[in-house]
C-alpha positions, 0 to 999 in steps of 0.5 A: 781600296781602288774605287767606290763600289758600284753597290754603294748604298746596298746594305742587304738583299736576297738571293732570288727564290721565294716560297709560294706561287703568288707573284704579287705577294713575293714582289710586295715582300722583296720591295717592302723588306728593302724600302727606304734604302735598307737594301736592293729589291729584286725580281723574285723567282717562285719555283713552287709553281712548277717547271718553268718557274724553277731557275733552270726553266726561267733561264731556258725561257730567256734563251734566243732561238734555243728552246727546252722542254721537261723530261723526267730527268730534267730540262732538255733542248728542243727544236721549237718552243713548246708548252714548257718554254711558253710557260716559263716565259709567261711566268716571267711576264707575270713576275715582271708585272708584279715587280713593276706594280710595286716599284712605281717611282723607284730609283736605285739598285734593282737586281735580276737573276739568271742561271749562268752559262756553266750551271746551265750547260751542266743542267740542260740535256742534249737530245740524246740525254747527255749534258750540254757540258759534254759538247764544247760547241753546244756550250758556245751556242748556249752562252751566245743565246743566253747573252742575247736573251739577257740583253733583251731581258735587261732592256725590258726591265729598264723600260718597265722600271726607268728609275732603276739601276738594274743589276745582273746576277748570274747564278753559278752553283755548279761552277766549281764542279765544272772546273774540277770535273765533278759534274756527274753524267745522267747515269751517275756512273761517270763525270764530265771532263773538267772545262779549261779555266780560260774557256770558263772565264772567257765565257763568263766574261761574254755573258756578264757583258750582256749587262752593258758597258756601264752595267753592274754585275755579280755572280752567286754560288752557294756551293763550297770553293767559289773560284773568287779570283776567276770571277774577278778576272771575268769582270764580276763587280760583286761575288755572292757566297755562303759565308759559312762555307768559307775556309781559312784557305780562301781568306787571302783570296777574299782579302785580295778581292776586297782590296781590289774593289770587288763587292762581297755579298755574304750569306750569313742569315739561314735560308730555311726555318729549321736553321733559324735559331739565333735570329733575334740578334742581328749583331750576332749574325755578322760577328763572323764578318767582323772577325774575318775583317780583323784577321785580314787586317782590313779597315773596319770602316770599309765594311759597310761599303764593301759588304752586302748581307744576304740569306745564305741561299735562296728562300724557296725552301722556307715558309712565307713567314720565315722568308719575310723574317730572313730578309728583314733580319738581313737588313737589320744585320747590315745596319748593325755592321754599319753602326758597329763595324768593330 
């Protein structure tokens, strides 16, 4: 492997969303779960509070000179900031206040999430109701606005938590659909044309660059067929995915990513209570990761440095008690992987 991972000392983390609507409780959980070097705390998202707290709304609130409002069909671009944009910004401020309170004196990796440019373009509607994805110029403007907003957001997080090494995570669950022309129109009767891979890659590179020259970045998707090679070329330091969706066909690409120094965030812990059987055995949760490493012929000694353990997706659909359990179990499973890589 080429060099030490930028995520060294980050055995576990969460994806982003949490259940409930209490910002202080969420901040307390994500910082407490990963205290004492057990993982990377993060700025929680609480979509149960309603529009503006959802991941699309939060990212709309970050945009510069571009605004959105909620229609029955979802978020739509507006001419001026209205109630929905203001609410998104207000909740972000509340969440930052809570995280700042629970990270006093903290030094180490700290993650913030935003929806990436392509998932945002697939979700946001133009004034006529079509997705922004349908308009190449609108996609360019959206990516530029998002990058500018992220630079300001990251600067604020660094100011509030001066000891933290802030990590930028872009959430791109719709990326594969964008690349393969599978994003459905508002009517559902047709799909938008696939976007050229080079344009997708260049746009992602520009938005990831908002983290700064020495910034640390990752891209998350809990959808199947994550385009790992494209994300690596776009400059992502880490790639986060649902481990259960990996197919044999993708394994070679995963091996190349690891050998090239890309850090993997592997979602092995169920993200909802309903799928939570077997959580009593942290070692069992990472058995598949060990098996993959053996199949790829990778050195088991590199596992702990190359992999961060996470839930399979965000925890918004879990009960508060299970969300705490899932984060704690991720930390325990990561320890099992480090202590017994083979």
